One Martini backbone bead per residue (centre of mass of N, CA, C, O) as a GRO file, in nm:
protein
  299
    1UNK     BB    1  15.003  22.854  12.159
    2UNK     BB    2  14.758  23.039  12.303
    3UNK     BB    3  14.631  23.365  12.213
    4UNK     BB    4  14.464  23.629  12.406
    5UNK     BB    5  14.294  23.918  12.297
    6UNK     BB    6  14.198  24.236  12.409
    7UNK     BB    7  13.961  24.449  12.239
    8UNK     BB    8  13.934  24.793  12.239
    9UNK     BB    9  13.747  24.924  11.987
   10UNK     BB   10  13.620  24.730  11.744
   11UNK     BB   11  13.440  24.968  11.582
   12UNK     BB   12  13.665  25.108  11.480
   13UNK     BB   13  13.904  25.153  11.258
   14UNK     BB   14  14.124  24.974  11.389
   15UNK     BB   15  13.943  24.752  11.505
   16UNK     BB   16  13.821  24.651  11.237
   17UNK     BB   17  14.096  24.573  11.115
   18UNK     BB   18  14.181  24.373  11.332
   19UNK     BB   19  13.939  24.173  11.295
   20UNK     BB   20  14.021  24.127  10.972
   21UNK     BB   21  14.277  24.001  11.023
   22UNK     BB   22  14.505  23.786  10.972
   23UNK     BB   23  14.597  23.504  11.178
   24UNK     BB   24  14.771  23.322  11.354
   25UNK     BB   25  14.791  23.038  11.486
   26UNK     BB   26  14.648  23.082  11.814
   27UNK     BB   27  14.507  23.362  11.752
   28UNK     BB   28  14.293  23.565  11.958
   29UNK     BB   29  13.995  23.783  11.948
   30UNK     BB   30  13.836  24.003  12.183
   31UNK     BB   31  13.535  24.219  12.109
   32UNK     BB   32  13.364  24.421  12.274
   33UNK     BB   33  13.099  24.594  12.295
   34UNK     BB   34  12.947  24.872  12.410
   35UNK     BB   35  12.729  24.708  12.564
   36UNK     BB   36  12.957  24.528  12.715
   37UNK     BB   37  13.145  24.809  12.726
   38UNK     BB   38  13.173  25.075  12.945
   39UNK     BB   39  13.419  25.324  12.961
   40UNK     BB   40  13.266  25.487  13.210
   41UNK     BB   41  13.297  25.200  13.366
   42UNK     BB   42  13.512  25.081  13.590
   43UNK     BB   43  13.384  24.802  13.663
   44UNK     BB   44  13.369  24.695  13.372
   45UNK     BB   45  13.671  24.693  13.322
   46UNK     BB   46  13.749  24.503  13.548
   47UNK     BB   47  13.580  24.259  13.454
   48UNK     BB   48  13.707  24.225  13.171
   49UNK     BB   49  14.005  24.179  13.259
   50UNK     BB   50  13.918  23.937  13.468
   51UNK     BB   51  13.789  23.712  13.285
   52UNK     BB   52  14.091  23.661  13.181
   53UNK     BB   53  14.410  23.553  13.061
   54UNK     BB   54  14.554  23.777  12.896
   55UNK     BB   55  14.815  23.842  12.678
   56UNK     BB   56  14.668  24.113  12.578
   57UNK     BB   57  14.593  24.465  12.549
   58UNK     BB   58  14.390  24.661  12.317
   59UNK     BB   59  14.361  25.020  12.277
   60UNK     BB   60  14.125  25.160  12.024
   61UNK     BB   61  13.982  25.364  12.191
   62UNK     BB   62  13.796  25.679  12.114
   63UNK     BB   63  13.762  26.020  12.126
   64UNK     BB   64  13.741  26.198  11.788
   65UNK     BB   65  13.590  26.477  11.831
   66UNK     BB   66  13.762  26.751  11.809
   67UNK     BB   67  13.553  26.988  11.816
   68UNK     BB   68  13.352  26.874  12.034
   69UNK     BB   69  13.560  26.865  12.274
   70UNK     BB   70  13.534  27.166  12.354
   71UNK     BB   71  13.225  27.096  12.477
   72UNK     BB   72  13.324  26.770  12.564
   73UNK     BB   73  13.565  26.726  12.773
   74UNK     BB   74  13.462  26.519  12.979
   75UNK     BB   75  13.415  26.291  12.775
   76UNK     BB   76  13.697  26.279  12.655
   77UNK     BB   77  13.837  26.209  12.930
   78UNK     BB   78  13.686  25.948  12.994
   79UNK     BB   79  13.793  25.792  12.735
   80UNK     BB   80  14.109  25.907  12.698
   81UNK     BB   81  14.194  25.882  13.022
   82UNK     BB   82  14.038  25.711  13.235
   83UNK     BB   83  14.017  25.439  13.088
   84UNK     BB   84  14.323  25.383  13.037
   85UNK     BB   85  14.401  25.398  13.336
   86UNK     BB   86  14.228  25.158  13.421
   87UNK     BB   87  14.349  24.951  13.232
   88UNK     BB   88  14.635  24.973  13.344
   89UNK     BB   89  14.575  24.889  13.635
   90UNK     BB   90  14.445  24.608  13.574
   91UNK     BB   91  14.681  24.487  13.406
   92UNK     BB   92  14.904  24.520  13.622
   93UNK     BB   93  14.784  24.322  13.837
   94UNK     BB   94  14.824  24.076  13.595
   95UNK     BB   95  15.066  24.114  13.388
   96UNK     BB   96  14.951  24.286  13.138
   97UNK     BB   97  14.986  24.396  12.841
   98UNK     BB   98  14.966  24.736  12.695
   99UNK     BB   99  14.802  24.871  12.409
  100UNK     BB  100  14.815  25.221  12.309
  101UNK     BB  101  14.641  25.463  12.130
  102UNK     BB  102  14.757  25.756  11.986
  103UNK     BB  103  14.871  26.103  11.906
  104UNK     BB  104  14.976  26.399  11.738
  105UNK     BB  105  14.799  26.600  11.927
  106UNK     BB  106  15.033  26.634  12.156
  107UNK     BB  107  15.128  26.851  11.960
  108UNK     BB  108  15.197  27.192  11.835
  109UNK     BB  109  15.362  27.216  11.543
  110UNK     BB  110  15.658  27.399  11.594
  111UNK     BB  111  15.929  27.247  11.515
  112UNK     BB  112  15.986  27.180  11.184
  113UNK     BB  113  15.982  26.865  11.244
  114UNK     BB  114  15.989  26.559  11.313
  115UNK     BB  115  15.866  26.371  11.571
  116UNK     BB  116  15.983  26.249  11.858
  117UNK     BB  117  15.930  26.080  12.149
  118UNK     BB  118  16.113  26.298  12.323
  119UNK     BB  119  15.938  26.519  12.272
  120UNK     BB  120  15.758  26.771  12.360
  121UNK     BB  121  15.447  26.843  12.492
  122UNK     BB  122  15.157  27.058  12.340
  123UNK     BB  123  14.852  27.088  12.330
  124UNK     BB  124  14.585  27.285  12.142
  125UNK     BB  125  14.353  27.088  12.256
  126UNK     BB  126  14.126  26.887  12.411
  127UNK     BB  127  14.191  26.625  12.272
  128UNK     BB  128  14.499  26.631  12.324
  129UNK     BB  129  14.475  26.644  12.633
  130UNK     BB  130  14.327  26.372  12.668
  131UNK     BB  131  14.550  26.194  12.537
  132UNK     BB  132  14.781  26.276  12.723
  133UNK     BB  133  14.645  26.176  12.984
  134UNK     BB  134  14.639  25.882  12.892
  135UNK     BB  135  14.938  25.836  12.872
  136UNK     BB  136  15.005  25.899  13.168
  137UNK     BB  137  14.824  25.679  13.292
  138UNK     BB  138  14.966  25.438  13.160
  139UNK     BB  139  15.257  25.486  13.261
  140UNK     BB  140  15.189  25.492  13.573
  141UNK     BB  141  15.033  25.195  13.591
  142UNK     BB  142  15.201  25.040  13.339
  143UNK     BB  143  15.510  24.918  13.248
  144UNK     BB  144  15.355  24.723  13.032
  145UNK     BB  145  15.385  24.939  12.774
  146UNK     BB  146  15.234  25.057  12.456
  147UNK     BB  147  15.268  25.358  12.284
  148UNK     BB  148  15.083  25.458  11.985
  149UNK     BB  149  15.153  25.699  11.766
  150UNK     BB  150  14.937  25.870  11.537
  151UNK     BB  151  14.794  25.968  11.200
  152UNK     BB  152  14.561  26.040  10.982
  153UNK     BB  153  14.311  25.844  10.983
  154UNK     BB  154  14.213  25.570  10.759
  155UNK     BB  155  13.919  25.405  10.603
  156UNK     BB  156  13.622  25.213  10.537
  157UNK     BB  157  13.557  25.331  10.822
  158UNK     BB  158  13.384  25.554  10.914
  159UNK     BB  159  13.481  25.872  10.972
  160UNK     BB  160  13.680  26.036  10.708
  161UNK     BB  161  13.869  26.198  10.480
  162UNK     BB  162  13.849  26.005  10.239
  163UNK     BB  163  13.541  25.974  10.234
  164UNK     BB  164  13.476  26.274  10.205
  165UNK     BB  165  13.623  26.325   9.934
  166UNK     BB  166  13.471  26.114   9.769
  167UNK     BB  167  13.193  26.231   9.807
  168UNK     BB  168  13.254  26.520   9.697
  169UNK     BB  169  13.354  26.418   9.413
  170UNK     BB  170  13.046  26.331   9.336
  171UNK     BB  171  12.917  26.644   9.388
  172UNK     BB  172  13.169  26.817   9.289
  173UNK     BB  173  13.394  27.046   9.100
  174UNK     BB  174  13.497  27.183   9.381
  175UNK     BB  175  13.770  27.185   9.613
  176UNK     BB  176  13.854  27.289   9.950
  177UNK     BB  177  14.188  27.276  10.107
  178UNK     BB  178  14.406  27.257  10.344
  179UNK     BB  179  14.772  27.365  10.307
  180UNK     BB  180  14.901  27.448  10.626
  181UNK     BB  181  14.898  27.132  10.706
  182UNK     BB  182  15.109  26.879  10.848
  183UNK     BB  183  15.158  26.517  10.779
  184UNK     BB  184  15.061  26.154  10.826
  185UNK     BB  185  14.914  25.939  10.650
  186UNK     BB  186  14.703  25.661  10.787
  187UNK     BB  187  14.632  25.336  10.782
  188UNK     BB  188  14.448  25.130  10.977
  189UNK     BB  189  14.566  24.866  10.878
  190UNK     BB  190  14.863  24.929  10.962
  191UNK     BB  191  14.809  24.970  11.261
  192UNK     BB  192  14.688  24.693  11.316
  193UNK     BB  193  14.939  24.531  11.237
  194UNK     BB  194  15.124  24.656  11.448
  195UNK     BB  195  14.958  24.574  11.698
  196UNK     BB  196  14.969  24.270  11.652
  197UNK     BB  197  15.276  24.240  11.658
  198UNK     BB  198  15.304  24.358  11.948
  199UNK     BB  199  15.121  24.159  12.094
  200UNK     BB  200  15.283  23.906  12.026
  201UNK     BB  201  15.554  23.998  12.144
  202UNK     BB  202  15.445  24.065  12.440
  203UNK     BB  203  15.276  23.801  12.495
  204UNK     BB  204  15.513  23.586  12.461
  205UNK     BB  205  15.741  23.809  12.604
  206UNK     BB  206  15.690  24.018  12.856
  207UNK     BB  207  15.987  24.039  12.987
  208UNK     BB  208  16.116  24.138  12.673
  209UNK     BB  209  15.976  24.377  12.588
  210UNK     BB  210  15.938  24.692  12.403
  211UNK     BB  211  15.876  24.928  12.596
  212UNK     BB  212  15.676  25.225  12.525
  213UNK     BB  213  15.714  25.493  12.299
  214UNK     BB  214  15.559  25.527  11.968
  215UNK     BB  215  15.585  25.578  11.616
  216UNK     BB  216  15.306  25.555  11.365
  217UNK     BB  217  15.325  25.617  11.010
  218UNK     BB  218  15.312  25.714  10.717
  219UNK     BB  219  15.523  25.735  10.470
  220UNK     BB  220  15.583  26.055  10.476
  221UNK     BB  221  15.411  26.351  10.343
  222UNK     BB  222  15.144  26.606  10.406
  223UNK     BB  223  14.885  26.779  10.315
  224UNK     BB  224  14.557  26.804  10.289
  225UNK     BB  225  14.580  26.883   9.994
  226UNK     BB  226  14.762  26.655   9.896
  227UNK     BB  227  14.572  26.431   9.986
  228UNK     BB  228  14.330  26.512   9.807
  229UNK     BB  229  14.472  26.495   9.535
  230UNK     BB  230  14.537  26.191   9.558
  231UNK     BB  231  14.251  26.087   9.583
  232UNK     BB  232  14.141  26.198   9.314
  233UNK     BB  233  14.351  26.065   9.127
  234UNK     BB  234  14.293  25.767   9.204
  235UNK     BB  235  13.961  25.786   9.163
  236UNK     BB  236  13.880  25.908   8.882
  237UNK     BB  237  13.857  25.654   8.701
  238UNK     BB  238  13.631  25.514   8.879
  239UNK     BB  239  13.429  25.773   8.894
  240UNK     BB  240  13.441  25.978   8.638
  241UNK     BB  241  13.595  26.203   8.816
  242UNK     BB  242  13.774  26.550   8.839
  243UNK     BB  243  13.802  26.760   9.058
  244UNK     BB  244  13.890  27.045   9.181
  245UNK     BB  245  14.177  27.140   9.385
  246UNK     BB  246  14.195  27.385   9.640
  247UNK     BB  247  14.363  27.598   9.830
  248UNK     BB  248  14.379  27.660  10.193
  249UNK     BB  249  14.362  27.838  10.476
  250UNK     BB  250  14.318  27.812  10.803
  251UNK     BB  251  14.196  28.105  10.835
  252UNK     BB  252  13.956  28.016  10.616
  253UNK     BB  253  13.897  27.755  10.834
  254UNK     BB  254  13.716  27.757  11.088
  255UNK     BB  255  13.743  27.610  11.417
  256UNK     BB  256  13.690  27.511  11.735
  257UNK     BB  257  13.963  27.374  11.700
  258UNK     BB  258  14.276  27.376  11.714
  259UNK     BB  259  14.561  27.350  11.488
  260UNK     BB  260  14.838  27.197  11.403
  261UNK     BB  261  15.077  27.258  11.146
  262UNK     BB  262  15.310  27.018  11.239
  263UNK     BB  263  15.284  26.642  11.282
  264UNK     BB  264  15.521  26.491  11.215
  265UNK     BB  265  15.658  26.154  11.224
  266UNK     BB  266  15.906  25.968  11.377
  267UNK     BB  267  15.964  25.603  11.289
  268UNK     BB  268  16.244  25.465  11.376
  269UNK     BB  269  16.196  25.316  11.652
  270UNK     BB  270  15.993  25.092  11.559
  271UNK     BB  271  16.195  24.958  11.368
  272UNK     BB  272  16.409  24.882  11.580
  273UNK     BB  273  16.221  24.724  11.791
  274UNK     BB  274  16.010  24.559  11.557
  275UNK     BB  275  16.043  24.579  11.236
  276UNK     BB  276  15.857  24.832  11.162
  277UNK     BB  277  15.761  24.949  10.831
  278UNK     BB  278  15.619  25.190  10.687
  279UNK     BB  279  15.426  25.269  10.442
  280UNK     BB  280  15.352  25.443  10.193
  281UNK     BB  281  15.078  25.638  10.184
  282UNK     BB  282  15.002  25.599   9.882
  283UNK     BB  283  14.980  25.290   9.887
  284UNK     BB  284  14.760  25.264  10.107
  285UNK     BB  285  14.552  25.446   9.970
  286UNK     BB  286  14.496  25.275   9.720
  287UNK     BB  287  14.385  25.030   9.870
  288UNK     BB  288  14.150  25.175  10.014
  289UNK     BB  289  14.005  25.288   9.761
  290UNK     BB  290  13.942  25.020   9.634
  291UNK     BB  291  13.755  24.929   9.862
  292UNK     BB  292  13.554  25.169   9.855
  293UNK     BB  293  13.463  25.156   9.552
  294UNK     BB  294  13.344  24.874   9.565
  295UNK     BB  295  13.114  24.975   9.786
  296UNK     BB  296  13.029  25.286   9.787
  297UNK     BB  297  13.117  25.384  10.095
  298UNK     BB  298  13.113  25.739  10.192
  299UNK     BB  299  12.960  25.791  10.478
   0.00000   0.00000   0.00000
């Protein structure tokens, strides 16, 4: 049986990893470019979903400029809320399961413990509000949905924290990094693998799939400071440099968008429903750094 998945956002971190993943025989992925699919054009979304009988649709597209979203909230909502809602409506018309990637930014970070899927949402910035609106739109429009919340995404592609720290480590002798925000670093490769497994499960038996909202993030936790220390430690031998990493308070590093202090995610539900167990974030980080240092592409 051939399964055809439509991948939205194939040029992003998760999308690029999805396209690169080895796939079982009979599984195909179609990933239209931005030129082929404008997510702010509702008619274009309708045409793309109607193009063929997709086994499932994976939405990995997002407006992710957290600070810029404060001044570009309309654009953030167009991509993160209106487009997913439209995708959900069009897939629902055709009985197609939709897998939609969301974020830990839907939480305010004041729980003091890892967030479960049932915990109340309360985003503290425009980006989080746009992603929460997208979740609501998906839930309301298509009952055959899987919303996958993740956090602190990194990969060899696009701009992300790991690439920034590696670049700075080649340029500076001392780095200062925020130490009072906690979360779960997550490799885009691991998210992509989880999405593919979910797409195959829901696409093969849509009437029996485990639909709903799930959390998926690297196992363990870290502050941004811990994360940076680990990056420098893993890379130092390969780079021939080991700059000092010093802790910084959030109050000492003002940003346009507020940041939640603790958005760790409880990922036990996704393990129960799909048998997907996240790897320790340090293990995935080492694999990603090996790939990055091989190419020396830190930009």
